[in-house]
GUBA-161263 format. One record per residue (C-alpha): residue in one letter; residue number from 0; x, y, z. Coordinates in pm, whole numbers, plus 50000, padded with zeros to 5 digits. Layout:
<sites>
[A,NUM,[X,Y,Z]],
...
</sites>
This chain:
<sites>
[M,0,[35519,71560,83033]],
[T,1,[35338,71258,83078]],
[A,2,[35042,71137,82877]],
[W,3,[34812,71190,83178]],
[Q,4,[34911,71553,83206]],
[R,5,[34868,71609,82830]],
[R,6,[34512,71470,82856]],
[A,7,[34429,71697,83153]],
[R,8,[34546,72012,82972]],
[L,9,[34324,71924,82677]],
[F,10,[34010,71883,82903]],
[V,11,[34069,72220,83068]],
[G,12,[34109,72397,82733]],
[V,13,[33792,72253,82592]],
[S,14,[33604,72342,82904]],
[A,15,[33721,72703,82888]],
[V,16,[33605,72738,82530]],
[L,17,[33268,72597,82615]],
[F,18,[33237,72835,82914]],
[A,19,[33321,73134,82691]],
[I,20,[33061,73032,82440]],
[F,21,[32801,73000,82725]],
[V,22,[32883,73343,82862]],
[A,23,[32854,73496,82516]],
[F,24,[32509,73353,82470]],
[Q,25,[32396,73472,82813]],
[F,26,[32481,73835,82746]],
[K,27,[32336,73839,82399]],
[R,28,[31999,74065,82369]],
[R,29,[31688,73846,82374]],
[E,30,[31379,73878,82154]],
[P,31,[31061,73975,82365]],
[P,32,[30810,73687,82400]],
[P,33,[30476,73718,82217]],
[A,34,[30200,73911,82422]],
[G,35,[29897,73712,82568]],
[A,36,[29513,73815,82538]],
[P,37,[29409,74095,82790]],
[V,38,[29157,74016,83081]],
[V,39,[28818,74209,83054]],
[R,40,[28640,74258,83394]],
[T,41,[28250,74299,83448]],
[D,42,[28304,74593,83687]],
[P,43,[28638,74777,83673]],
[G,44,[28590,74869,84037]],
[A,45,[28586,74508,84144]],
[V,46,[28901,74362,84287]],
[A,47,[28803,74004,84220]],
[E,48,[28557,73818,84005]],
[T,49,[28430,73464,84046]],
[F,50,[28212,73252,83819]],
[S,51,[27945,72998,83918]],
[G,52,[27999,72978,84285]],
[S,53,[27843,72966,84628]],
[L,54,[27890,73174,84938]],
[G,55,[27831,72876,85158]],
[H,56,[27616,72882,85467]],
[F,57,[27514,73185,85670]],
[E,58,[27420,73071,86017]],
[L,59,[27117,73267,86151]],
[S,60,[26935,73209,86479]],
[H,61,[26709,72939,86339]],
[E,62,[26798,72914,85970]],
[N,63,[27071,72805,85739]],
[V,64,[27108,73033,85437]],
[R,65,[27289,72940,85112]],
[V,66,[27358,73192,84837]],
[R,67,[27439,73072,84485]],
[F,68,[27533,73285,84188]],
[E,69,[27639,73274,83830]],
[K,70,[27900,73546,83885]],
[Q,71,[28044,73728,84188]],
[L,72,[28218,74065,84195]],
[A,73,[28413,74148,84505]],
[Y,74,[28498,74506,84603]],
[A,75,[28764,74662,84813]],
[D,76,[28520,74771,85085]],
[G,77,[28424,74408,85150]],
[S,78,[28089,74416,84970]],
[S,79,[28006,74202,84673]],
[K,80,[27767,74185,84381]],
[L,81,[27610,73864,84262]],
[L,82,[27468,73810,83915]],
[G,83,[27205,73545,83851]],
[V,84,[27164,73506,84225]],
[S,85,[26960,73248,84413]],
[I,86,[26912,73262,84790]],
[R,87,[26771,72968,84983]],
[A,88,[26693,72969,85356]],
[E,89,[26590,72659,85549]],
[E,90,[26442,72667,85898]],
[K,91,[26621,72428,86129]],
[D,92,[26314,72308,86321]],
[K,93,[26019,72317,86084]],
[G,94,[26195,72249,85761]],
[D,95,[26017,72539,85588]],
[T,96,[26212,72704,85308]],
[F,97,[26238,73051,85163]],
[E,98,[26384,73118,84822]],
[A,99,[26468,73441,84645]],
[T,100,[26601,73488,84293]],
[A,101,[26707,73800,84103]],
[K,102,[26919,73912,83815]],
[E,103,[27150,74095,84053]],
[A,104,[27207,74112,84426]],
[T,105,[27441,74336,84625]],
[I,106,[27562,74206,84961]],
[S,107,[27700,74446,85219]],
[K,108,[28044,74371,85361]],
[D,109,[27888,74255,85691]],
[Q,110,[27644,74045,85492]],
[A,111,[27355,74211,85688]],
[T,112,[27182,74352,85380]],
[I,113,[27109,74206,85039]],
[V,114,[26971,74437,84769]],
[M,115,[26811,74244,84482]],
[T,116,[26734,74397,84143]],
[G,117,[26572,74273,83826]],
[D,118,[26289,74019,83812]],
[V,119,[26302,73955,84185]],
[R,120,[26105,73646,84279]],
[L,121,[26032,73535,84634]],
[T,122,[25889,73200,84740]],
[S,123,[25785,73090,85088]],
[S,124,[25590,72763,85102]],
[N,125,[25300,72829,84859]],
[T,126,[25339,73209,84867]],
[H,127,[25506,73370,84568]],
[A,128,[25597,73734,84508]],
[R,129,[25747,73912,84207]],
[T,130,[25893,74263,84186]],
[E,131,[26181,74452,84028]],
[H,132,[26364,74569,84339]],
[A,133,[26380,74419,84688]],
[T,134,[26603,74455,84994]],
[Y,135,[26663,74189,85254]],
[T,136,[26791,74293,85597]],
[K,137,[26929,74029,85827]],
[G,138,[26858,74234,86141]],
[D,139,[26480,74205,86120]],
[N,140,[26472,73916,85874]],
[T,141,[26250,74122,85640]],
[V,142,[26231,74169,85265]],
[R,143,[26116,74508,85138]],
[S,144,[26017,74625,84792]],
[P,145,[25933,74988,84702]],
[G,146,[25774,74935,84361]],
[P,147,[25498,74740,84186]],
[T,148,[25461,74389,84326]],
[E,149,[25269,74078,84227]],
[I,150,[25178,73807,84477]],
[S,151,[25018,73465,84449]],
[E,152,[24922,73221,84721]],
[G,153,[24723,72915,84635]],
[K,154,[24405,73046,84465]],
[T,155,[24483,73404,84573]],
[T,156,[24656,73660,84353]],
[A,157,[24735,74023,84434]],
[H,158,[24925,74322,84310]],
[G,159,[25005,74668,84441]],
[V,160,[25282,74918,84507]],
[G,161,[25540,74843,84775]],
[M,162,[25582,74525,84975]],
[T,163,[25730,74397,85299]],
[F,164,[25782,74032,85388]],
[D,165,[25843,73973,85758]],
[R,166,[26000,73628,85751]],
[E,167,[26020,73605,86128]],
[H,168,[25638,73616,86157]],
[D,169,[25561,73496,85805]],
[I,170,[25367,73813,85718]],
[L,171,[25362,73958,85367]],
[T,172,[25223,74310,85316]],
[I,173,[25130,74508,85006]],
[L,174,[25176,74867,85116]],
[D,175,[24959,75066,84875]],
[Q,176,[24703,75039,84593]],
[A,177,[24640,74674,84666]],
[T,178,[24411,74466,84446]],
[V,179,[24342,74109,84552]],
[H,180,[24159,73820,84389]],
[M,181,[24068,73534,84625]],
[T,182,[23910,73202,84528]],
[D,183,[23835,72899,84743]],
[E,184,[24028,72583,84669]],
[D,185,[23734,72438,84474]],
[G,186,[23697,72757,84270]],
[A,187,[23393,72884,84465]],
[G,188,[23367,73205,84666]],
[A,189,[23548,73427,84417]],
[T,190,[23632,73758,84588]],
[E,191,[23769,74079,84439]],
[I,192,[23926,74326,84681]],
[S,193,[24061,74677,84640]],
[C,194,[24221,74861,84931]],
[G,195,[24515,75067,85042]],
[T,196,[24707,74792,85222]],
[A,197,[24683,74412,85211]],
[V,198,[24846,74193,85476]],
[F,199,[24890,73814,85433]],
[N,200,[24950,73651,85772]],
[R,201,[25011,73283,85715]],
[K,202,[25066,73186,86079]],
[E,203,[24730,73333,86182]],
[R,204,[24561,73211,85862]],
[N,205,[24417,73552,85791]],
[R,206,[24425,73826,85532]],
[R,207,[24401,74185,85648]],
[F,208,[24294,74469,85420]],
[E,209,[24309,74835,85527]],
[R,210,[24210,75180,85402]],
[N,211,[23894,75219,85194]],
[V,212,[23839,74847,85155]],
[R,213,[23593,74728,84891]],
[M,214,[23538,74354,84875]],
[Q,215,[23311,74203,84608]],
[R,216,[23214,73848,84701]],
[G,217,[22946,73691,84484]],
[G,218,[22652,73930,84486]],
[Q,219,[22773,74103,84802]],
[L,220,[22979,74420,84833]],
[L,221,[23168,74455,85161]],
[E,222,[23308,74795,85257]],
[A,223,[23499,74910,85566]],
[D,224,[23811,75087,85684]],
[T,225,[23960,74746,85769]],
[V,226,[23863,74392,85667]],
[V,227,[24013,74074,85811]],
[A,228,[23942,73743,85632]],
[T,229,[24018,73421,85824]],
[L,230,[24080,73098,85632]],
[T,231,[23976,72749,85734]],
[A,232,[24232,72524,85905]],
[D,233,[24327,72372,85571]],
[E,234,[24352,72725,85422]],
[K,235,[24133,72622,85130]],
[R,236,[23850,72868,85176]],
[V,237,[23738,73178,85366]],
[E,238,[23565,73089,85692]],
[M,239,[23509,73429,85856]],
[V,240,[23532,73793,85756]],
[E,241,[23551,74081,86002]],
[L,242,[23480,74438,85894]],
[R,243,[23604,74712,86127]],
[E,244,[23502,75078,86129]],
[N,245,[23232,75207,85894]],
[A,246,[23138,74855,85795]],
[R,247,[22874,74798,85530]],
[I,248,[22760,74489,85339]],
[T,249,[22513,74521,85052]],
[T,250,[22358,74247,84840]],
[A,251,[22265,74320,84481]],
[N,252,[21920,74203,84371]],
[A,253,[21831,74066,84716]],
[A,254,[21510,73862,84708]],
[P,255,[21210,73992,84908]],
[G,256,[21267,73899,85273]],
[A,257,[21643,73851,85229]],
[V,258,[21903,74074,85392]],
[Q,259,[21977,74360,85156]],
[A,260,[22236,74540,85368]],
[L,261,[22420,74524,85701]],
[T,262,[22591,74826,85852]],
[G,263,[22770,74898,86176]],
[R,264,[23098,74995,86330]],
[T,265,[23223,74636,86333]],
[V,266,[23072,74339,86149]],
[S,267,[23187,73976,86184]],
[L,268,[23070,73740,85909]],
[K,269,[23077,73361,85902]],
[Y,270,[23028,73172,85577]],
[S,271,[22886,72826,85516]],
[A,272,[23109,72520,85486]],
[N,273,[23110,72550,85109]],
[G,274,[23209,72914,85134]],
[E,275,[22925,73022,84906]],
[S,276,[22664,73178,85136]],
[L,277,[22676,73399,85442]],
[E,278,[22522,73218,85738]],
[H,279,[22599,73435,86042]],
[A,280,[22672,73800,86117]],
[V,281,[22754,73983,86441]],
[I,282,[22730,74363,86424]],
[D,283,[22869,74579,86704]],
[Q,284,[22790,74950,86750]],
[D,285,[22525,75124,86540]],
[A,286,[22407,74794,86394]],
[V,287,[22149,74816,86116]],
[V,288,[22000,74533,85907]],
[H,289,[21800,74614,85592]],
[V,290,[21560,74344,85471]],
[A,291,[21447,74372,85110]],
[G,292,[21080,74442,85041]],
[E,293,[20870,74336,84746]],
[R,294,[20981,74458,84407]],
[G,295,[20944,74834,84391]],
[Q,296,[20873,74858,84765]],
[E,297,[21096,74999,85035]],
[G,298,[21251,74740,85263]],
[R,299,[21236,74692,85639]],
[Q,300,[21506,74807,85878]],
[I,301,[21618,74674,86216]],
[G,302,[21866,74872,86424]],
[A,303,[22039,74818,86760]],
[R,304,[22371,74879,86932]],
[L,305,[22459,74511,86900]],
[M,306,[22301,74256,86667]],
[D,307,[22351,73885,86603]],
[V,308,[22192,73753,86281]],
[T,309,[22163,73396,86148]],
[L,310,[22086,73363,85778]],
[G,311,[21936,73094,85558]],
[P,312,[22075,72987,85221]],
[G,313,[21865,73249,85044]],
[G,314,[21993,73530,85265]],
[E,315,[21676,73542,85475]],
[P,316,[21725,73600,85851]],
[T,317,[21621,73290,86047]],
[A,318,[21725,73422,86389]],
[L,319,[21809,73770,86512]],
[V,320,[21917,73906,86849]],
[G,321,[21940,74281,86916]],
[R,322,[22060,74456,87228]],
[D,323,[22027,74822,87333]],
[N,324,[21832,75085,87140]],
[V,325,[21651,74833,86924]],
[Q,326,[21424,74971,86651]],
[L,327,[21222,74794,86382]],
[T,328,[21100,75021,86101]],
[M,329,[20841,74908,85848]],
[P,330,[20771,75173,85581]],
[P,331,[20422,75261,85454]],
[E,332,[20286,75062,85163]],
[A,333,[19964,75060,84964]],
[G,334,[19686,75027,85221]],
[A,335,[19928,74986,85512]],
[P,336,[20071,75255,85742]],
[A,337,[20432,75295,85854]],
[R,338,[20515,75111,86176]],
[T,339,[20804,75135,86421]],
[I,340,[20889,74940,86736]],
[R,341,[21150,75054,86986]],
[A,342,[21279,74849,87280]],
[A,343,[21587,74762,87483]],
[T,344,[21620,74409,87343]],
[L,345,[21496,74195,87056]],
[D,346,[21494,73816,87018]],
[A,347,[21349,73691,86689]],
[R,348,[21324,73346,86536]],
[G,349,[21211,73198,86208]],
[E,350,[21280,72923,85958]],
[T,351,[21463,72861,85635]],
[G,352,[21281,72991,85328]],
[R,353,[21032,73189,85534]],
[G,354,[21245,73424,85737]],
[L,355,[21157,73559,86079]],
[S,356,[20815,73448,86207]],
[R,357,[20807,73584,86564]],
[A,358,[20995,73860,86742]],
[L,359,[21003,73938,87114]],
[F,360,[21081,74297,87211]],
[A,361,[21151,74371,87579]],
[G,362,[21232,74671,87793]],
[N,363,[21040,74998,87757]],
[V,364,[20867,74887,87437]],
[Q,365,[20723,75167,87223]],
[Y,366,[20502,75084,86926]],
[R,367,[20405,75351,86671]],
[E,368,[20178,75329,86368]],
[S,369,[20123,75622,86134]],
[G,370,[19778,75733,86031]],
[I,371,[19641,75647,85688]],
[G,372,[19346,75825,85530]],
[T,373,[19096,75906,85803]],
[T,374,[19247,75650,86040]],
[P,375,[19441,75826,86318]],
[P,376,[19792,75722,86431]],
[K,377,[19832,75452,86694]],
[A,378,[20079,75426,86980]],
[A,379,[20142,75168,87249]],
[T,380,[20386,75110,87533]],
[A,381,[20455,74797,87736]],
[A,382,[20728,74601,87910]],
[T,383,[20731,74335,87635]],
[L,384,[20590,74290,87286]],
[D,385,[20569,73958,87103]],
[V,386,[20485,74004,86734]],
[G,387,[20389,73753,86467]],
[L,388,[20545,73824,86129]],
[K,389,[20435,73731,85780]],
[P,390,[20687,73560,85548]],
[G,391,[20972,73780,85436]],
[L,392,[20911,74024,85722]],
[S,393,[20647,74175,85490]],
[T,394,[20421,74290,85773]],
[I,395,[20313,74229,86132]],
[E,396,[20022,73987,86175]],
[D,397,[19954,74036,86543]],
[A,398,[20117,74206,86837]],
[R,399,[20098,74078,87195]],
[F,400,[20184,74338,87457]],
[A,401,[20244,74245,87823]],
[H,402,[20288,74430,88153]],
[G,403,[20193,74794,88189]],
[V,404,[20028,74807,87847]],
[R,405,[19899,75144,87723]],
[F,406,[19745,75176,87377]],
[E,407,[19623,75495,87208]],
[E,408,[19443,75573,86885]],
[G,409,[19297,75920,86837]],
[N,410,[19083,75993,87142]],
[L,411,[19075,75626,87248]],
[A,412,[19311,75503,87515]],
[A,413,[19344,75154,87662]],
[Q,414,[19532,75011,87957]],
[A,415,[19579,74648,88061]],
[A,416,[19822,74389,88193]],
[A,417,[19812,74216,87854]],
[A,418,[19688,74314,87507]],
[R,419,[19673,74140,87170]],
[Y,420,[19655,74368,86866]],
[D,421,[19545,74213,86535]],
[L,422,[19667,74459,86275]],
[E,423,[19469,74322,85981]],
[K,424,[19139,74312,86168]],
[G,425,[19213,74627,86363]],
[T,426,[19114,74463,86692]],
[L,427,[19255,74488,87041]],
[E,428,[19206,74220,87308]],
[L,429,[19272,74339,87664]],
[S,430,[19301,74103,87961]],
[G,431,[19480,74025,88285]],
[S,432,[19552,74215,88601]],
[E,433,[19860,74340,88784]],
[P,434,[19952,74606,89039]],
[G,435,[19851,74942,88902]],
[S,436,[19619,74781,88648]],
[P,437,[19366,74561,88830]],
[A,438,[19147,74528,88520]],
[P,439,[19161,74622,88151]],
[H,440,[19055,74981,88096]],
[V,441,[18933,75170,87786]],
[I,442,[18840,75536,87760]],
[N,443,[18734,75771,87483]],
[E,444,[18539,76096,87468]],
[Q,445,[18209,75918,87526]],
[M,446,[18279,75659,87790]],
[T,447,[18516,75472,88018]],
[I,448,[18507,75092,88045]],
[D,449,[18671,74856,88294]],
[A,450,[18624,74477,88276]],
[Q,451,[18810,74152,88323]],
[K,452,[18823,74115,87945]],
[L,453,[18783,74377,87674]],
[D,454,[18767,74319,87299]],
[V,455,[18804,74642,87104]],
[T,456,[18750,74697,86733]],
[L,457,[18936,75021,86676]],
[E,458,[18724,75139,86386]],
[G,459,[18420,75282,86556]],
[P,460,[18536,75198,86813]],
[K,461,[18345,74885,86907]],
[V,462,[18393,74728,87248]],
[K,463,[18284,74398,87392]],
[A,464,[18343,74362,87765]],
[A,465,[18294,74060,87988]],
[T,466,[18292,73998,88362]],
[S,467,[18271,74273,88622]],
[V,468,[18205,74550,88374]],
[K,469,[18232,74902,88508]],
[S,470,[18147,75184,88273]],
[I,471,[18123,75561,88295]],
[L,472,[17930,75756,88035]],
[Q,473,[18094,76094,87993]],
[P,474,[17888,76413,87959]],
[A,475,[17907,76580,87621]],
[R,476,[18186,76832,87584]],
[K,477,[18107,77194,87525]],
[G,478,[18007,77242,87164]],
[Q,479,[17968,76866,87107]],
[S,480,[17627,76794,86953]],
[D,481,[17664,76442,86811]],
[T,482,[17634,76267,87148]],
[K,483,[17417,76323,87452]],
[L,484,[17288,76153,87761]],
[P,485,[16917,76079,87808]],
[S,486,[16762,76406,87918]],
[M,487,[16614,76231,88220]],
[L,488,[16974,76237,88349]],
[K,489,[17188,76539,88425]],
[Q,490,[17384,76641,88117]],
[D,491,[17685,76775,88305]],
[R,492,[17742,76471,88526]],
[P,493,[17891,76132,88437]],
[V,494,[17674,75821,88445]],
[N,495,[17799,75495,88598]],
[V,496,[17691,75156,88468]],
[L,497,[17778,74813,88610]],
[A,498,[17707,74482,88434]],
[N,499,[17841,74140,88354]],
[G,500,[17878,74222,87986]],
[L,501,[17888,74516,87746]],
[D,502,[17858,74551,87369]],
[Y,503,[17941,74904,87260]],
[D,504,[17926,75028,86901]],
[G,505,[18091,75365,86866]],
[T,506,[17971,75409,86507]],
[K,507,[17617,75415,86643]],
[S,508,[17708,75545,86990]],
[L,509,[17512,75248,87119]],
[A,510,[17597,75066,87444]],
[V,511,[17423,74742,87545]],
[Y,512,[17486,74626,87903]],
[T,513,[17379,74272,87994]],
[G,514,[17370,74061,88308]],
[D,515,[17262,74237,88628]],
[A,516,[17300,74579,88468]],
[R,517,[17284,74881,88698]],
[L,518,[17294,75245,88597]],
[F,519,[17321,75530,88844]],
[Q,520,[17386,75901,88844]],
[E,521,[17376,76057,89186]],
[D,522,[17019,75974,89308]],
[N,523,[16895,75839,88974]],
[S,524,[16936,75468,88907]],
[I,525,[16811,75187,88687]],
[K,526,[16854,74817,88748]],
[A,527,[16766,74553,88488]],
[D,528,[16880,74237,88318]],
[A,529,[16994,74453,88025]],
[I,530,[17028,74826,87962]],
[T,531,[17078,74986,87619]],
[I,532,[17188,75347,87584]],
[D,533,[17186,75532,87253]],
[S,534,[17412,75833,87293]],
[K,535,[17320,75974,86952]],
[S,536,[16946,75988,87009]],
[G,537,[16962,76006,87389]],
[D,538,[16732,75703,87412]],
[L,539,[16755,75435,87681]],
[V,540,[16604,75086,87702]],
[A,541,[16606,74853,88002]],
[T,542,[16470,74499,87986]],
[G,543,[16404,74227,88240]],
[S,544,[16320,74291,88605]],
[V,545,[16351,74666,88579]],
[A,546,[16377,74873,88895]],
[S,547,[16443,75244,88882]],
[T,548,[16478,75545,89101]],
[T,549,[16432,75890,88952]],
[M,550,[16452,76234,89103]],
[L,551,[16205,76475,88942]],
[Q,552,[16122,76831,89037]],
[Q,553,[15776,76891,89178]],
[V,554,[15591,77171,89351]],
[A,555,[15688,77198,89716]],
[T,556,[15415,77078,89956]],
[T,557,[15353,77053,90325]],
[K,558,[15341,76728,90516]],
[D,559,[14965,76704,90453]],
[G,560,[15016,76751,90078]],
[Q,561,[14927,77118,90053]],
[K,562,[15132,77347,89823]],
[K,563,[15378,77585,89978]],
[P,564,[15300,77929,89837]],
[D,565,[15592,78089,89648]],
[A,566,[15825,77804,89750]],
[P,567,[16082,77678,89492]],
[K,568,[16025,77337,89343]],
[E,569,[16182,77041,89512]],
[R,570,[16330,76715,89384]],
[V,571,[16113,76416,89468]],
[R,572,[16220,76053,89454]],
[S,573,[16011,75811,89249]],
[V,574,[16065,75437,89261]],
[A,575,[15938,75221,88979]],
[S,576,[15955,74863,88859]],
[A,577,[15843,74680,88547]],
[K,578,[15945,74412,88305]],
[D,579,[16078,74672,88061]],
[L,580,[16161,75039,88049]],
[K,581,[16208,75265,87750]],
[Y,582,[16306,75630,87736]],
[E,583,[16259,75819,87409]],
[D,584,[16448,76143,87421]],
[A,585,[16276,76302,87120]],
[K,586,[15942,76267,87297]],
[R,587,[16098,76292,87641]],
[R,588,[15886,75990,87725]],
[L,589,[15972,75731,87989]],
[T,590,[15768,75412,87947]],
[Y,591,[15740,75123,88192]],
[T,592,[15568,74812,88054]],
[G,593,[15475,74477,88204]],
[D,594,[15347,74491,88561]],
[A,595,[15454,74851,88593]],
[H,596,[15462,74987,88945]],
[M,597,[15558,75336,89056]],
[S,598,[15549,75512,89391]],
[N,599,[15656,75844,89538]],
[R,600,[15557,76067,89826]],
[D,601,[15221,76142,89664]],
[G,602,[15107,75787,89610]],
[D,603,[15143,75451,89449]],
[M,604,[15041,75341,89100]],
[Q,605,[15027,75008,88917]],
[A,606,[14934,74942,88556]],
[A,607,[15025,74733,88255]],
[R,608,[15205,75038,88114]],
[I,609,[15304,75368,88269]],
[E,610,[15432,75660,88064]],
[L,611,[15602,75967,88205]],
[Y,612,[15643,76272,87982]],
[L,613,[15915,76510,88095]],
[K,614,[15954,76879,88038]],
[P,615,[16245,77000,87817]],
[S,616,[16468,77025,88124]],
[G,617,[16441,76648,88158]],
[D,618,[16417,76655,88536]],
[E,619,[16057,76766,88577]],
[L,620,[15735,76580,88503]],
[D,621,[15501,76726,88246]],
[R,622,[15236,76453,88256]],
[A,623,[15191,76082,88326]],
[E,624,[14985,75819,88144]],
[A,625,[14886,75475,88269]],
[Y,626,[14719,75198,88069]],
[E,627,[14528,74883,88159]],
[S,628,[14478,74727,88499]],
[L,629,[14530,75062,88665]],
[T,630,[14543,75090,89041]],
[L,631,[14612,75429,89196]],
[K,632,[14659,75490,89565]],
[E,633,[14683,75846,89687]],
[Q,634,[14551,76046,89981]],
[N,635,[14399,75740,90144]],
[R,636,[14203,75659,89826]],
[K,637,[14231,75365,89594]],
[T,638,[14125,75411,89236]],
[T,639,[14108,75143,88967]],
[G,640,[14049,75187,88597]],
[V,641,[14179,75132,88248]],
[R,642,[14361,75453,88166]],
[M,643,[14491,75751,88358]],
[T,644,[14628,76091,88261]],
[Y,645,[14803,76308,88519]],
[T,646,[14894,76667,88442]],
[A,647,[15169,76795,88668]],
[D,648,[15114,77170,88633]],
[N,649,[14762,77162,88783]],
[E,650,[14799,76822,88954]],
[Q,651,[14490,76692,88775]],
[Y,652,[14407,76324,88741]],
[V,653,[14173,76196,88469]],
[I,654,[14094,75825,88497]],
[T,655,[13873,75628,88262]],
[G,656,[13763,75269,88269]],
[S,657,[13480,75026,88237]],
[P,658,[13416,75118,88503]],
[V,659,[13635,75346,88714]],
[T,660,[13619,75258,89081]],
[I,661,[13732,75474,89369]],
[M,662,[13744,75358,89731]],
[D,663,[13803,75615,90003]],
[E,664,[13948,75564,90349]],
[C,665,[13601,75513,90492]],
[G,666,[13536,75226,90255]],
[R,667,[13299,75423,90034]],
[E,668,[13311,75300,89679]],
[T,669,[13231,75520,89383]],
[I,670,[13189,75380,89034]],
[G,671,[13183,75571,88708]],
[K,672,[13311,75594,88352]],
[T,673,[13548,75887,88405]],
[L,674,[13701,76022,88722]],
[T,675,[13858,76367,88736]],
[F,676,[14007,76530,89039]],
[L,677,[14255,76799,89134]],
[K,678,[14497,76712,89409]],
[A,679,[14512,77066,89545]],
[S,680,[14138,77107,89588]],
[D,681,[14056,76745,89657]],
[N,682,[13756,76796,89429]],
[I,683,[13646,76474,89258]],
[V,684,[13417,76461,88957]],
[I,685,[13277,76129,88842]],
[D,686,[13106,76114,88507]],
[G,687,[12900,75815,88400]],
[N,688,[12876,75943,88039]],
[Q,689,[12521,75817,88038]],
[Q,690,[12648,75464,88008]],
[I,691,[12720,75361,88364]],
[R,692,[12532,75488,88661]],
[T,693,[12736,75685,88904]],
[Q,694,[12689,75548,89253]],
[T,695,[12847,75564,89595]],
[K,696,[12835,75282,89851]],
[S,697,[12929,75318,90215]],
[S,698,[13095,75051,90425]],
[G,699,[12990,75220,90743]],
[K,700,[13347,75251,90866]],
[C,701,[13327,75628,90891]],
[S,702,[13042,75820,91059]],
</sites>
């Protein structure tokens, strides 16, 4: 055996030993390794758990959404729960962002729904919301919360129960028991709102409040079923407020003349640039505006179907437009009656600090004024009415009616194309003409007056008429004893009077007609420069160029002047003239003075003064008296003297003078102190009274 072979055997032997030792160690029992620490999971149902991660981007139609979390639990159904979650969505076009944070969030396996729980906070631009539970659904891009919610947006804060946030339209809604506090950017215009539902619409820049809305803004309380507040373009303050259904705005402690309340179906309000004061209101359907009265006094009320009101800084209306069923109501006050005006339309204007100063009503205007004390109610109708108003709408100064005017107070009625009523003075000016009303017209129980211009003082009444005056004196009504016509006129027939002017005083029942005055009743007439009629006493006075015609009953006679036996009396016309005429009803005496001249079928008489005394019937002569410069012509005789007395019953004349002269048809002249003759017997007695010799001279004209 060679050395090489001996060395090879040695290597194989050593290798076998080493292999045996290796095998022995491999089959020897091992000691178990020490155990590690067990893993504790947040949710045993989770199949995976991740710390501090991100779900990456969720691609929506116009947004990128990133979800971050402190911890994620994944479940077998594909859903996951995030702890300490933050969701951020960015719009691709506008760059607006939406963020939501919560203690926990559960994401459905299709990632279409995220349910957030625990101190949920939502932020969109400057809108912030906080609640305990909220659900986001990808399908309608809306966040919903069922429980108490707090919201803030700029200077606005709100809270309520239940919320939805429509991210697609940027609308956030408090569903129930909403309470909202709104303040303008500069801290002015603080508004407290309570309602059922509050809707914040950022795209439309409005806030909508529904169900029993109560909005306290400054000293104003706004109430309605729905209120919509619109912000200015910069969203810093409220610009307009619209109240819908059962709208009402009331102002606490409104100053006299300021708007105290507005009501209607719908009310639109516009505020001043500083957001402090209301400057414009439009009220639709059942519009009513209440204007505050003086302290302790009831206010005024204006109603219409539609109303547009402009307000001054103090809340006083400076312009007002009303349409359809307009009514102004002014309540009674000390010394002033209640007044109402109804019309189809109203246009009123005024000025800052004063309020409305004039108001024009048009379309079937109806004015009503209640009675006060012994003053009866008043009523008027017209096509239009223009009224002047005192500051603060405290009362009406004057009222100007136009077209088809009719005015009534007690038993007085007036009609004209135009009328001006001064309420303080209680006067009525009537003027103008139009079809159906050619001249102003006034009527009461005593008389009717037509003239181109009529001025009426209602207390009395008193009437002054000018130009083309036409008047009718009415006969006294049955049982009426305080007025009467002169008994020389028929008591059951009206009396017509024409003149250029009239001054009538109803308190005295005295009518004075001036300027070519003419009175007539059937065949009786009086013409003079002026005629005065006293309807209380029944007296009448005519002055200046008097001419009259009277019809008096006399004994019936034949053509030659002889009485008709057993014949009824007949009415005989007498024509007279003088400077003045006076009738005294108590004495039933008719007196003509100043170149008096009277004639009838029985003769002609002239004297300085002629007096006719009538019998109680007033239409029959009792006796006649004539004074000074007497000339009597009857039965072809002419008699002159100083005084004459004629007795109608026996037709006896008694004439006295210094001397009395009688000239017959044959030219015979008889002179004496007293002349007495009876018409029926033609027997003349001349008495010289032992002072003047009675004599007769013949002219030789008769044989």
